[in-house]
VOVO-868220 format. One record per residue (C-alpha): z, x, y; residue number from 0. Coordinates in nm, 2 decimals, m for minus. Example, Ala and Ser with C-alpha at 12.3 -4.5 7.8 and 13.67 -1.06 7.14 Angstrom:
2
<zz:0.78 xx:1.23 yy:m0.45 zanu:0>
<zz:0.71 xx:1.37 yy:m0.11 zanu:1>
***
This chain:
129
<zz:10.02 xx:9.64 yy:3.12 zanu:0>
<zz:10.00 xx:9.32 yy:3.32 zanu:1>
<zz:9.66 xx:9.23 yy:3.18 zanu:2>
<zz:9.77 xx:9.28 yy:2.82 zanu:3>
<zz:10.08 xx:9.07 yy:2.86 zanu:4>
<zz:9.89 xx:8.78 yy:3.03 zanu:5>
<zz:9.63 xx:8.80 yy:2.75 zanu:6>
<zz:9.90 xx:8.75 yy:2.49 zanu:7>
<zz:10.04 xx:8.46 yy:2.68 zanu:8>
<zz:9.69 xx:8.30 yy:2.71 zanu:9>
<zz:9.63 xx:8.35 yy:2.34 zanu:10>
<zz:9.97 xx:8.20 yy:2.25 zanu:11>
<zz:9.90 xx:7.90 yy:2.47 zanu:12>
<zz:9.55 xx:7.86 yy:2.33 zanu:13>
<zz:9.69 xx:7.87 yy:1.98 zanu:14>
<zz:9.96 xx:7.61 yy:2.06 zanu:15>
<zz:9.71 xx:7.39 yy:2.23 zanu:16>
<zz:9.47 xx:7.41 yy:1.92 zanu:17>
<zz:9.75 xx:7.31 yy:1.68 zanu:18>
<zz:9.85 xx:7.01 yy:1.89 zanu:19>
<zz:9.48 xx:6.91 yy:1.93 zanu:20>
<zz:9.42 xx:6.95 yy:1.56 zanu:21>
<zz:9.72 xx:6.73 yy:1.47 zanu:22>
<zz:9.60 xx:6.46 yy:1.72 zanu:23>
<zz:9.25 xx:6.47 yy:1.58 zanu:24>
<zz:9.37 xx:6.43 yy:1.22 zanu:25>
<zz:9.59 xx:6.14 yy:1.32 zanu:26>
<zz:9.31 xx:5.98 yy:1.52 zanu:27>
<zz:9.07 xx:6.02 yy:1.23 zanu:28>
<zz:9.32 xx:5.87 yy:0.99 zanu:29>
<zz:9.36 xx:5.57 yy:1.22 zanu:30>
<zz:8.98 xx:5.51 yy:1.27 zanu:31>
<zz:8.85 xx:5.59 yy:0.92 zanu:32>
<zz:9.10 xx:5.49 yy:0.67 zanu:33>
<zz:9.04 xx:5.17 yy:0.48 zanu:34>
<zz:9.04 xx:5.16 yy:0.10 zanu:35>
<zz:9.07 xx:4.93 yy:m0.19 zanu:36>
<zz:9.22 xx:5.01 yy:m0.53 zanu:37>
<zz:9.52 xx:4.98 yy:m0.76 zanu:38>
<zz:9.89 xx:4.99 yy:m0.64 zanu:39>
<zz:10.20 xx:5.02 yy:m0.85 zanu:40>
<zz:10.57 xx:5.04 yy:m0.74 zanu:41>
<zz:10.84 xx:5.31 yy:m0.79 zanu:42>
<zz:11.08 xx:5.23 yy:m1.08 zanu:43>
<zz:11.45 xx:5.21 yy:m1.03 zanu:44>
<zz:11.50 xx:5.57 yy:m1.16 zanu:45>
<zz:11.35 xx:5.70 yy:m0.84 zanu:46>
<zz:11.62 xx:5.55 yy:m0.62 zanu:47>
<zz:11.79 xx:5.83 yy:m0.42 zanu:48>
<zz:11.54 xx:6.10 yy:m0.49 zanu:49>
<zz:11.39 xx:6.31 yy:m0.21 zanu:50>
<zz:11.03 xx:6.23 yy:m0.12 zanu:51>
<zz:10.76 xx:6.48 yy:m0.03 zanu:52>
<zz:10.82 xx:6.40 yy:0.34 zanu:53>
<zz:11.18 xx:6.49 yy:0.32 zanu:54>
<zz:11.33 xx:6.14 yy:0.33 zanu:55>
<zz:11.53 xx:5.97 yy:0.05 zanu:56>
<zz:11.36 xx:5.70 yy:m0.15 zanu:57>
<zz:11.54 xx:5.36 yy:m0.10 zanu:58>
<zz:11.39 xx:5.07 yy:m0.30 zanu:59>
<zz:11.48 xx:4.82 yy:m0.03 zanu:60>
<zz:11.28 xx:4.99 yy:0.24 zanu:61>
<zz:10.91 xx:4.92 yy:0.32 zanu:62>
<zz:10.76 xx:5.25 yy:0.21 zanu:63>
<zz:10.45 xx:5.39 yy:0.03 zanu:64>
<zz:10.32 xx:5.71 yy:m0.12 zanu:65>
<zz:9.96 xx:5.81 yy:m0.05 zanu:66>
<zz:9.77 xx:6.12 yy:m0.14 zanu:67>
<zz:9.60 xx:6.20 yy:0.20 zanu:68>
<zz:9.76 xx:6.00 yy:0.48 zanu:69>
<zz:10.02 xx:6.20 yy:0.68 zanu:70>
<zz:10.39 xx:6.13 yy:0.66 zanu:71>
<zz:10.50 xx:5.86 yy:0.90 zanu:72>
<zz:10.16 xx:5.68 yy:0.90 zanu:73>
<zz:10.20 xx:5.30 yy:0.92 zanu:74>
<zz:9.97 xx:5.11 yy:0.68 zanu:75>
<zz:9.89 xx:4.74 yy:0.62 zanu:76>
<zz:9.88 xx:4.67 yy:0.25 zanu:77>
<zz:9.72 xx:4.35 yy:0.13 zanu:78>
<zz:9.74 xx:4.21 yy:m0.22 zanu:79>
<zz:9.38 xx:4.10 yy:m0.28 zanu:80>
<zz:9.48 xx:3.87 yy:m0.56 zanu:81>
<zz:9.70 xx:3.65 yy:m0.34 zanu:82>
<zz:9.63 xx:3.75 yy:0.02 zanu:83>
<zz:9.99 xx:3.85 yy:0.09 zanu:84>
<zz:10.02 xx:4.14 yy:0.35 zanu:85>
<zz:10.29 xx:4.38 yy:0.45 zanu:86>
<zz:10.33 xx:4.69 yy:0.67 zanu:87>
<zz:10.48 xx:5.00 yy:0.52 zanu:88>
<zz:10.54 xx:5.36 yy:0.62 zanu:89>
<zz:10.40 xx:5.65 yy:0.42 zanu:90>
<zz:10.70 xx:5.86 yy:0.32 zanu:91>
<zz:10.57 xx:6.04 yy:0.01 zanu:92>
<zz:10.26 xx:6.19 yy:m0.14 zanu:93>
<zz:10.12 xx:6.04 yy:m0.45 zanu:94>
<zz:10.06 xx:5.85 yy:m0.67 zanu:95>
<zz:10.05 xx:6.10 yy:m0.96 zanu:96>
<zz:9.79 xx:5.88 yy:m1.15 zanu:97>
<zz:9.44 xx:5.91 yy:m1.02 zanu:98>
<zz:9.38 xx:5.55 yy:m1.13 zanu:99>
<zz:9.60 xx:5.43 yy:m0.84 zanu:100>
<zz:9.55 xx:5.47 yy:m0.46 zanu:101>
<zz:9.91 xx:5.40 yy:m0.36 zanu:102>
<zz:10.26 xx:5.37 yy:m0.50 zanu:103>
<zz:10.50 xx:5.14 yy:m0.30 zanu:104>
<zz:10.87 xx:5.07 yy:m0.29 zanu:105>
<zz:11.01 xx:4.78 yy:m0.48 zanu:106>
<zz:11.06 xx:4.59 yy:m0.15 zanu:107>
<zz:10.68 xx:4.61 yy:m0.08 zanu:108>
<zz:10.60 xx:4.51 yy:m0.44 zanu:109>
<zz:10.83 xx:4.21 yy:m0.40 zanu:110>
<zz:10.68 xx:4.10 yy:m0.07 zanu:111>
<zz:10.33 xx:4.14 yy:m0.22 zanu:112>
<zz:10.45 xx:3.95 yy:m0.53 zanu:113>
<zz:10.34 xx:4.18 yy:m0.81 zanu:114>
<zz:10.67 xx:4.31 yy:m0.95 zanu:115>
<zz:10.63 xx:4.11 yy:m1.27 zanu:116>
<zz:10.27 xx:4.24 yy:m1.33 zanu:117>
<zz:10.36 xx:4.60 yy:m1.23 zanu:118>
<zz:10.03 xx:4.67 yy:m1.07 zanu:119>
<zz:9.78 xx:4.49 yy:m0.85 zanu:120>
<zz:9.46 xx:4.54 yy:m0.65 zanu:121>
<zz:9.53 xx:4.61 yy:m0.28 zanu:122>
<zz:9.35 xx:4.70 yy:0.04 zanu:123>
<zz:9.51 xx:4.96 yy:0.27 zanu:124>
<zz:9.43 xx:5.01 yy:0.63 zanu:125>
<zz:9.60 xx:5.24 yy:0.88 zanu:126>
<zz:9.79 xx:5.05 yy:1.15 zanu:127>
<zz:9.92 xx:5.35 yy:1.35 zanu:128>
***
């Protein structure tokens, strides 16, 4: 009976260790490998107050972004390649819905990057942490 119980404990600990290690590896890979260039757009006013895929509430005045593959909470540096302006934002949603874009950002990010009037712009994204 003792051997069976200790085997279960070892399996449980191994499984927990694997989950933690897998999460660390995914985050490390995102940090090292992620750099991309493409089109960004910003969330319209109608999204204000809606829940994001990460469980937070969208607030237009916060520095946030939606990305298809980066984990929630990832900090990214977004640079408008047309004017060189750069900001940092936190991924708090999954998207964009359009495959033509690589990221959707909050209105605050769009204002800082100076593309509200145009609606979209070309950006570079890199993971900060």
